[in-house]
C-alpha positions as CSV (number, residue, x, y, z in Angstrom):
1,R,-23.0,3.5,38.1
2,G,-19.1,3.6,38.6
3,L,-18.3,1.6,35.5
4,K,-14.7,1.7,34.4
5,V,-14.8,3.2,30.8
6,A,-12.3,2.7,28.1
7,I,-12.1,4.7,24.7
8,L,-10.5,2.7,22.0
9,S,-9.0,4.8,19.0
10,R,-7.1,4.2,16.1
11,G,-5.0,7.4,16.8
12,Y,-5.1,8.5,13.0
13,K,-1.9,10.5,12.1
14,S,-0.3,9.7,15.5
15,K,3.5,8.6,15.2
16,Q,2.4,5.0,15.9
17,D,-0.3,5.1,13.1
18,I,2.3,6.4,10.6
19,E,4.5,3.6,11.5
20,D,1.8,1.0,11.4
21,R,0.9,2.2,7.9
22,N,4.3,1.4,6.5
23,F,4.0,-1.4,3.9
24,R,6.1,-3.7,5.8
25,N,4.0,-3.6,8.9
26,L,0.7,-3.9,7.0
27,F,2.0,-6.7,5.1
28,F,3.3,-8.6,8.4
29,K,0.4,-7.7,10.7
30,S,2.2,-9.1,13.8
31,R,4.6,-6.3,13.4
32,I,1.9,-3.9,14.2
33,Q,2.8,-2.0,17.4
34,K,0.8,-3.0,20.6
35,P,-1.9,-0.6,21.9
36,K,-0.6,2.6,23.6
37,V,-2.0,4.2,26.6
38,V,-2.9,7.8,26.1
39,S,-4.7,8.1,29.7
40,N,-4.7,5.6,32.4
41,G,-7.9,7.3,33.8
42,V,-5.6,9.2,36.4
43,E,-3.3,11.2,34.1
44,V,-2.7,11.8,30.4
45,L,0.7,9.9,29.4
46,M,1.0,11.1,25.9
47,N,1.2,14.3,23.9
48,S,-0.9,15.1,20.8
49,E,1.9,14.3,18.2
50,E,2.4,10.7,20.0
51,A,-1.2,10.1,20.5
52,G,-2.8,11.9,17.5
53,D,-5.2,15.1,18.1
54,E,-8.5,13.6,18.8
55,P,-7.4,10.7,21.1
56,F,-5.3,13.4,23.2
57,M,-8.4,15.7,23.2
58,L,-10.5,13.0,24.5
59,A,-7.9,12.2,27.3
60,K,-7.5,15.8,28.3
61,N,-11.3,16.5,28.5
62,L,-12.4,13.2,30.1
63,P,-10.6,12.7,33.4
64,G,-11.2,9.4,34.9
65,V,-11.7,7.7,31.4
66,V,-8.9,5.4,29.9
67,V,-7.9,6.2,26.4
68,I,-6.1,3.7,24.4
69,T,-4.9,3.8,20.6
70,G,-4.0,1.1,18.3
71,R,-4.7,0.1,14.7
72,D,-6.0,-3.3,15.8
73,R,-8.8,-2.5,18.2
74,V,-9.5,-6.1,19.0
75,K,-6.0,-6.0,20.7
76,S,-6.8,-2.8,22.4
77,G,-10.2,-3.9,23.7
78,R,-8.7,-7.0,25.1
79,F,-5.6,-4.9,26.7
80,A,-8.2,-2.5,28.3
81,I,-10.2,-5.4,29.9
82,D,-7.0,-7.2,31.2
83,R,-4.9,-4.1,32.3
84,F,-7.6,-1.7,33.5
85,K,-10.6,-4.2,34.1
86,A,-12.6,-2.0,31.8
87,D,-16.5,-2.5,32.1
88,A,-17.4,-0.8,29.1
89,L,-15.6,-0.1,25.7
90,I,-16.4,3.0,23.5
91,L,-15.0,2.8,20.0
92,D,-14.2,6.2,18.6
93,D,-15.0,6.3,15.0
94,G,-15.8,2.7,15.2
95,F,-19.1,2.5,13.0
96,Q,-17.4,0.4,10.3
97,Y,-15.0,-1.5,12.5
98,L,-16.9,-4.8,12.3
99,S,-14.3,-7.1,14.1
100,I,-15.9,-6.0,17.4
101,R,-19.5,-6.6,17.7
102,G,-20.9,-4.1,20.4
103,R,-24.2,-3.6,22.1
104,M,-25.2,-0.4,20.2
105,N,-23.9,1.6,17.0
106,L,-24.1,5.4,17.3
107,L,-24.0,6.9,14.0
108,L,-23.4,10.9,13.0
109,V,-24.6,12.2,9.9
110,D,-23.9,15.8,8.7
111,Q,-27.1,17.2,8.0
112,T,-25.8,19.8,5.8
113,N,-24.0,17.5,3.5
114,P,-25.4,13.8,4.8
115,F,-24.3,11.5,1.9
116,G,-22.5,13.5,-0.7
117,N,-23.2,12.0,-4.1
118,H,-24.0,8.6,-2.5
119,S,-20.7,7.3,-3.7
120,L,-17.9,5.6,-2.0
121,L,-14.4,7.1,-1.6
122,P,-12.7,8.2,-3.7
123,R,-15.4,9.0,-6.0
124,G,-17.6,10.3,-3.0
125,I,-17.5,11.0,0.6
126,L,-18.7,7.9,2.0
127,R,-16.7,5.2,3.6
128,E,-19.4,2.5,3.0
129,P,-22.8,2.3,1.4
130,V,-25.8,4.3,2.6
131,S,-27.6,1.1,3.0
132,H,-25.4,0.3,6.0
133,L,-27.6,2.7,7.8
134,K,-29.4,-0.3,8.8
135,R,-26.7,-1.2,11.5
136,A,-27.4,2.1,13.3
137,S,-28.9,1.8,16.7
138,Y,-29.2,5.8,17.0
139,V,-28.8,8.3,14.3
140,F,-27.5,11.8,15.2
141,L,-28.2,14.4,12.8
142,T,-25.3,17.1,13.4
143,K,-25.4,20.6,12.3
144,S,-29.2,20.4,12.6
145,E,-29.9,24.2,13.0
146,N,-33.0,23.6,10.8
147,D,-35.7,21.1,10.4
148,P,-34.1,18.1,8.4
149,E,-35.3,17.9,4.8
150,L,-38.1,14.9,4.2
151,N,-35.8,13.2,1.6
152,L,-33.0,13.1,4.3
153,L,-35.7,11.4,6.9
154,E,-36.8,9.1,4.2
155,T,-33.6,8.0,3.1
156,I,-32.8,7.0,6.7
157,R,-36.3,5.2,7.0
158,K,-35.6,3.4,3.9
159,Y,-32.8,1.4,5.3
160,N,-33.6,1.6,9.0
161,D,-37.0,1.9,10.5
162,Q,-36.1,1.2,14.2
163,A,-33.2,3.7,15.1
164,E,-34.0,6.7,16.8
165,I,-33.2,9.9,15.1
166,I,-31.5,12.8,17.3
167,R,-30.9,16.3,16.2
168,C,-28.1,18.2,17.5
169,V,-25.9,21.4,17.0
170,H,-22.5,22.6,17.9
171,K,-22.5,25.5,20.4
172,P,-19.6,27.6,21.3
173,K,-19.1,27.7,25.0
174,F,-16.1,29.9,25.5
175,F,-12.8,31.1,24.0
176,R,-9.4,29.9,25.6
177,E,-5.8,31.1,24.8
178,V,-3.6,28.5,22.9
179,N,-1.0,27.2,25.2
180,G,-2.3,29.6,28.0
181,E,-4.7,30.0,30.8
182,I,-6.7,33.2,29.6
183,E,-10.3,32.3,29.1
184,K,-12.9,34.6,27.6
185,G,-16.6,34.8,27.1
186,L,-18.6,34.6,24.1
187,S,-18.9,38.4,23.4
188,F,-15.1,38.5,23.4
189,L,-14.9,39.0,19.4
190,Y,-17.8,41.4,19.1
191,E,-15.8,44.4,18.3
192,S,-12.8,42.8,16.9
193,F,-11.2,42.1,13.5
194,V,-10.5,38.3,13.3
195,G,-8.6,35.9,11.4
196,V,-9.5,32.2,11.4
197,F,-7.6,29.2,10.3
198,C,-8.2,25.3,10.8
199,G,-7.1,21.9,9.6
200,I,-10.5,20.1,9.7
201,A,-12.7,18.0,7.6
202,S,-15.4,20.4,7.5
203,P,-14.1,23.9,8.1
204,R,-17.2,26.0,6.7
205,G,-19.2,25.5,9.9
206,F,-16.5,26.7,12.2
207,E,-15.8,29.7,9.9
208,Q,-19.4,30.7,9.9
209,I,-19.9,30.4,13.7
210,I,-16.8,32.7,14.3
211,D,-18.0,35.1,11.6
212,R,-21.2,35.4,13.3
213,M,-19.5,36.3,16.6
214,S,-16.9,38.7,15.2
215,G,-16.8,42.5,14.6
216,E,-15.4,41.5,11.1
217,L,-13.7,38.4,9.7
218,R,-10.6,39.7,8.0
219,F,-8.6,36.5,7.4
220,R,-9.2,32.9,6.8
221,R,-6.9,30.1,5.9
222,R,-7.8,26.1,5.6
223,F,-5.4,23.4,6.1
224,L,-5.8,19.6,5.5
225,D,-7.4,17.6,8.1
226,H,-4.9,16.6,11.0
227,H,-2.4,19.2,9.6
228,R,0.4,19.5,12.4
229,Y,1.8,23.1,12.2
230,E,5.4,24.3,12.3
231,A,6.5,27.6,13.8
232,E,7.7,28.8,10.1
233,E,4.5,28.6,8.5
234,L,2.8,30.0,11.5
235,D,4.9,32.9,11.3
236,R,4.2,33.6,7.7
237,M,0.5,33.0,8.3
238,F,0.3,35.3,11.2
239,Q,2.1,38.1,9.5
240,Q,-0.4,37.8,6.3
241,A,-3.4,38.0,8.9
242,K,-2.0,41.2,10.6
243,N,-1.4,42.6,7.0
244,S,-5.0,42.0,6.2
245,G,-6.2,43.9,9.5
246,A,-6.7,41.1,11.8
247,D,-5.9,41.8,15.6
248,I,-6.9,38.3,17.0
249,M,-6.5,34.7,15.5
250,V,-8.9,32.0,16.2
251,T,-8.8,28.2,15.6
252,T,-10.5,25.1,16.7
253,E,-9.6,23.1,19.9
254,K,-8.6,20.3,17.6
255,D,-6.1,22.6,15.9
256,A,-4.7,24.0,19.1
257,V,-3.4,20.8,20.1
258,R,-1.3,20.6,17.0
259,I,0.4,23.9,17.4
260,P,3.8,23.8,19.0
261,V,3.7,24.4,22.8
262,S,6.6,26.8,22.5
263,Y,5.2,28.8,19.9
264,K,4.8,32.6,20.4
265,P,2.5,34.1,18.0
266,I,2.6,38.1,17.1
267,L,-1.1,38.2,17.6
268,P,-3.3,36.9,20.2
269,L,-4.2,33.3,19.6
270,F,-7.5,31.6,20.9
271,Y,-9.4,28.5,20.3
272,V,-13.1,28.2,20.9
273,R,-14.6,25.3,22.8
274,M,-17.3,23.8,21.1
275,E,-19.9,21.3,22.6
276,I,-23.0,19.2,21.3
277,E,-26.3,20.3,22.2
278,I,-29.4,18.2,21.7
279,V,-32.2,20.1,20.0
280,E,-34.6,17.2,19.4
281,G,-34.6,13.7,21.1
282,F,-33.2,14.4,24.4
283,E,-34.9,11.5,26.0
284,D,-33.8,9.1,23.4
285,F,-30.1,10.3,23.9
286,Q,-30.6,9.6,27.6
287,E,-31.9,6.1,26.7
288,A,-28.6,5.7,24.6
289,V,-26.5,6.6,27.4
290,A,-28.5,4.3,29.8
291,G,-28.0,1.7,27.4
292,I,-24.3,1.8,28.1
293,C,-24.4,2.3,31.8
294,F,-27.6,0.2,32.7
295,P,-27.8,-2.6,29.9
296,T,-30.8,-4.9,30.0
297,K,-31.6,-7.7,27.4
298,E,-34.8,-6.0,26.5
299,R,-33.0,-2.7,25.6
300,L,-29.5,-4.1,23.9
301,K,-28.4,-7.0,21.8
302,P,-26.2,-8.9,21.9
303,A,-25.6,-8.9,25.8
304,F,-22.4,-8.4,27.3
305,P,-19.5,-9.3,27.1
306,V,-18.6,-7.8,23.7
307,S,-17.7,-10.3,21.1
308,F,-14.2,-10.0,19.7
309,K,-13.4,-11.6,16.3
310,D,-9.7,-12.2,15.3
């Protein structure tokens, strides 16, 4: 339809986010920095360290889309509308950001560990109570290789009997050399001894996918989510992997952008490109997309424009 889309992200673990979390900046809200433009829709203007790994990936993979980071997404939204004439705002990881009331809320639930022990952080894994499922317009069950258990569906329906439930899985598409141009097909690892490493919230799924695609998994290493790699620790890890018999190293695309561009590994280093595939509820997914691109009063409430609360 030709809508001008802007993605608003906090830019977690970016240079700006770290500075904004400084006690003085949090105490004096006015000191929080103004929104930063990761992509103006024409070119990517920041690297992953400046932008944060996830906003940088969004900017890199979505040409034509404006990507803006900032802790205060009300400011970011107004900036996107004023500066770039944005027609549609998409909040990355914005389900609990209540200062902006949008047209729809898309909620992702990990089917393999949906609600943990049903407790909030730090006792559990939840950022807000399970009862807040009621705010979701659509619920996406991720890692949904198998049919969801009945108690999961019952929990969702207990708090929300209106939201469509869409099942999806992560599918590998290809391998690409980190900081390089070489691209390989999915059969690339079939006869190889492989090492894996990652710094993501849920590493097990990634490790299992690479294990299934490899001749043999010889080495694995986990780091904290959003970990930014340094050359010396990479050197030590690659030597350990080589000593374990690995002849190729594989990581995630999210990790790849946190590896120094100048780093030269002693083993071939690739990341796997993953994409989401809808396995159930594709028509509902299309309706969700249409709700953004072709809004109607019957389909969505509240009507445009988005409401900002200071």
